[in-house]
N, C-alpha and C positions, 0 to 999 in steps of 0.2 A: 595680437590684435584679435578680437572675439569673432568668428563668422555667423555669420546668418545662416542657420539649416534648414528645409525644410523637410521636416520628419514625421509630416503626415502616414506617407507608405507606410509605416510600423503602427497607424494604427489598427487595432483589431485586426495582428498579423500574427498573431499568439508567441509575439515578443515582449516580455516583461522589461518594464524599465526600471533600470535603477537609480538612487538620485544621482543630478549632474554634480559633478566634481570640476571644482577648476585649480590647477596645479600652475602657478606662476601665468603663463599667457595661455598655456593647455587648456580648453574645454574639452573636460572627458564624459561623453555618454555610454551609460553600459545597458546592453540588452542580452536577455538569456530566452531561447527558443523553449518555452514549457513543455509539449508533449511530440514527441519525437517517435513517437511510436504510429503517429495515424501521418500517415504518408500524405493526405488534404494539408492536414498542417505543415508538416517539411512544406510541401509546395506552394502555399500560403507564403513562409515565411523568404523561401528565398525567392520566389516575385516579389516580393515586399526590398529586398536586398538589393533587386536588381531596380525598382523601383524607384529608391533612392537615391542609386546613385547619377540615374540621370537625371532625377528632379535638384538634383544637387553636383552642376559638373565643375567643382573646384575640387571633392573630394577626389582622393586617391586609392581604390580599390588595389588593397594587398594580396590579389588572389583569380585566379581567371576566372572567366565567366559563359567562355565561348562553347562548354562542352555543357546542355540543361543534364543529363545524369548524372555528370560526373559533380557539376558544382551541386545540386539537390544529395550528392550525397557527403557534399562536404559543408552543408547547413545541417545536414542532420549527426554527424559527427563531431564539429564546431560549432557545439550551442551557444559558445560565447561571442554576441556582437559589441564591439568596439568602435566606438567614434572616436580618435585622436588628433584632436584639433585637426588634420586635415586629410589621415588615416584613417582607411577603413578596414578592419581585423577581423578575422575570423578564428576563432580560439575554442581551443578542448579543454582550455584549460583557464579556471577561475583566475581572478585579481588578488596576484602573489601576497601575502601578508605576514608578519612576524615573520620575516628573515631580513637579513641586512639589504637594503638597496642598491648598494653598486653590483648586487648579480641582477635586476631587475630589470628590462626592459621598457626602461618609461614612455617610451614616446612610440611603441604602437600595440600591445597587447598586455602592456602594465603585467604578465607574467613572467616566470622563470623560461629563458629560451632554450630551445630544445639543439639549438647550431650556432651560439652566442659571436657574433665578430664586431670589432669595438672600430671606431672612426676615425679619424687621426687626430682628434684633441680625448679620446679615452672614452665614448659613449658607448652605452652597449645596446645592442641593437640583436634583434632575432633576423637569421639572414635571410629566411624565406618572403619575409615582408620588406626589407631592406632592397633586397633586387628588383621588388619592383616600385619602391619610391626611386630608387638608385634612376631606372629606365626613365620617370615620368617628371624628374625635375635637376634632369642634368646633374647626375652622381651627387650632389648636394646633401648634408645631414641634416636627419628632420628634426633634429635638436639646434636650431639656427638663432638661440634666442639672443647670442654672441657674436651675432653676425656669421654667414655662409661659410662651411667648409666642408670638405670633401667628405664623402664613405670611405672612400679608401678600396683597396683592391678585396676585403669582406673573406679573407682568412681565416675559418674556423678560428677560433682560440680553444685548443683543447686541453688545453691548464685551466681555464675559465668554468668549458663544460664539464670536465669531470668534478669543479669544487659543486657546480651545482648537481649534476646527480646524486654528488652524496647527499645535499639536503634534499634533493626528491626524496633520494631512498629512506633517510632516518626520516622525512614527515611519514611517508609510508607506512613505516612500520610505529611509528605514535599514534597513527590514525587506526591501522588494526586493532592493535591495545587497548585502546578509547573505544572500537567497535566491539570487541569480546568484555573486557567492564559492561558496556551498555547491555549487549546481549543475556551475559551471568545474570544483570537485574531483571532484565525480562522474563529470563526463563525461571527463576527464582519467583516471581510475582505469578508466572502462567500456574505453575506446581503447587502455591498458594492457594489459586482460586479453584484449580484440579479438588487441593481437598476440603473445601470448602463447600463445592458440591459434586463430590463426587456420588458414584451410585452404588451404595453397599448392596441392592438388593434383598438387604433384610433386615425387616421390620424398619422401613425408612419410610418415614411420609411424606408424602407429597401434597403440594396445595394445587389444586387444578381449577382455573377461571373458566366458568363459562357465561356467556352473557348476563355479567354483573354479579353471579351467584359461586360462593366459593365452594368446595368438594372437597373432603380430605379421602384421600386414598391409602390406602397400605399396602406397600411394595411389598410380596412376603415370597420367596425363593419356591416355583411348585414344579414337579416334574409329572407329565402327563403323559398316558400312553397313547395315541392317535393317528390310523390310520397306519398301523405298523411300524412307526418310528417314534423315537422318545423329543419332544421339545419341552424348553425351559420358559418358563412362562413368568412374568411380575407381574401381574395385578389382580387385583383381589377387593372387591367393592367392601365397605367397612359395614359393620353391620348394622348400623342404624338402615342399609339399603332392604335390610328382611325384618324392619318393625315396620309392622301396619302404620297407616296414615303418616310417618317419615319417608317412607318407602318410594311414594309417589312424588313428592317432592326431590328425593336425592333423583333420581331417576331422570324427570325431567329435566334436571340440570346436568346428570348426566351425557344426555341426549341431545342438547343445547349444545354442549362442548364438541361431541362428537360432528355435530354440522357445522360447528366452526372450522373444522380440519377435515370437513369436507366428505366424512363418513355416513351418509344419508342412512343405509339401510341400518347399521348396525346403531346409527343415534336411532331408528326409531325402537329398534329393539330393547333399547334402553329404558324407555320410556314407559313399552309394553311391559318391561320386566317389573318396574317401580307400581304400577298400576295392578299388575297380578298379584304383587304381594298384599296385596290390601285385602285379598278374598280371604273370606274366612278358611279355613279350615288345611286345606292342600295348596293354599296360594303361597305359601312362603317357599315349601316345596320346589313349588313348578317356576317361582325367581330364581330361587338357585340353581336349576336344571337349564334358565334362561342364560345366566351369569356365565355358567361353564360351557356353554355354546361361545358366547364371547367370549371368554378366556382361550379357550382354542383359538380361535379370529384373530382375538389380539400376538397371540403366539406364531401364529402362521402368517403374519403381516408385520414381522417385525419391523421397528422404524415407526409403525403410525400410533403405538402406545404408549402412552406420555410417560416417557423416562426420562429425558432430557434435563438439563440443569436448568432451575428457574430463567426467565428471560432477562429481570439484568445481571446473575450471571451470566448467563453465552452473549450476552453483548460485550461485557468487561475480557470474557475470556476469549473472545477473537479479536479485541482490540479497538470495538467500537463504543463511543462517550454513550451510557444509555442516557433517554428522554422518555418518558411515557409520551408525551407530546410530539414528540420526532419520530418519523418512520424512514425508516433508512431505505434506499436503493436498493432492488436486488446486487447492482454491481457494487453498491460499495459493500456490502456482505459477502461478495465472494473476493471482491479486492482485499480486502483484510483478511477474510479468509487464507489466503494464499502467499499474504505478508507472513502472517501465524509461522505459515506450516517451512518459510522459508527459513524459520529463526529457531523451530526444533526439529530442524533434518537432521537425522541420527548425524550426518558428515558434519554439519554444524558444531552440533553439543559436544560429540567424540573428541574436537578439536581443543574444547573445553577440558577433558578430563575428567568428569564429575558426571557424569549421563550414561547410564547404558541403553543400549539397545529396547530392552523393556519399558523402562522409564520412559524414553523415547517416543515410545506404541502409546503410551498411557495415555502420556500428554497428545500424541496426533489423535489418537481415538475422542479425548473432550470435544479435539479443538472441532473433530467432524461432527461430533452429535450437536456442540454448538450453533456451527453453520446448518444443520438441518432444520434443526429446532426453531430459530430464524428464519428461515425461506417458509418452513412449514406456519408459522405464525402470521407472518403476514403476508400468507396467501402467493409466496411464489411459484410453491407446488403444488 
């Protein structure tokens, strides 16, 4: 017989509902708490479960709620909320799939039980849940479609428990292998992206967009002695910067780009350099001197120089979909960065047996560059 439930308490509680399933006479509602990192979310979830029990007195909770702190910890750990006919369960396991049904606790959480017990008619139950049900319904088994019968003494079936543990271990090993294969593919993709966007520093053409104008810069390896130390710089204006007439347009475009990066002073200097180059006579030499100063400035402000992968490559490398009409949030960029960092961590890649420490460092450096490029492009830094 279907039970009419008031599930209003679970609306906007942080629990996401799965499709309702009917198995024989049992109706099963499943929910999953979405974000356990937020204490506010966990509190809302715990309050929603309490309200659910209050609103539906016929339900039998299979957990204790008298200790607020302990209950919240349980909600945080056991993210799966299952309403199985009259039983309400909190479980840290999802619904069991691709496994022999004879091992599944079908009457409470629909997962593989940790401490399996069998009732007088052989129904498999999770002991922790069955104890609450036993106290509420005078020892009767929840599987009463064929008539009421006793749960029994609830002695753990150790042979059944061993079989279930073996199933769990085999599944865990299979999932680990699948995860390794997925990681292998992801890392291969990252290395491919790195090969496409790697900064060679020698004769590499960079396309820099500034206020709708495109300016070609040539990155070339230069070592300059400045202030008693050697610095390596990678930016030099294209020769057209020193062609009278053309130089002014290039200087303005470069200045606009620097403005977009928050480099107000150097942006003005770029424009002055472009204008000075138009002066006959010593204008070009003066412009070259100004550009040399800008080169020293860029070298001493590493990270402000435009040497990152292009925008689309940066999105792909960090694991974000690229859409020129969509602006990712700062939180989304950082979250994607941390996710990719975990993937290419040396400890993770060493388990694959194919990646050296140096290769891991190269991947991480490109990932760092991509993050900084995106944060700077979207003006989050």
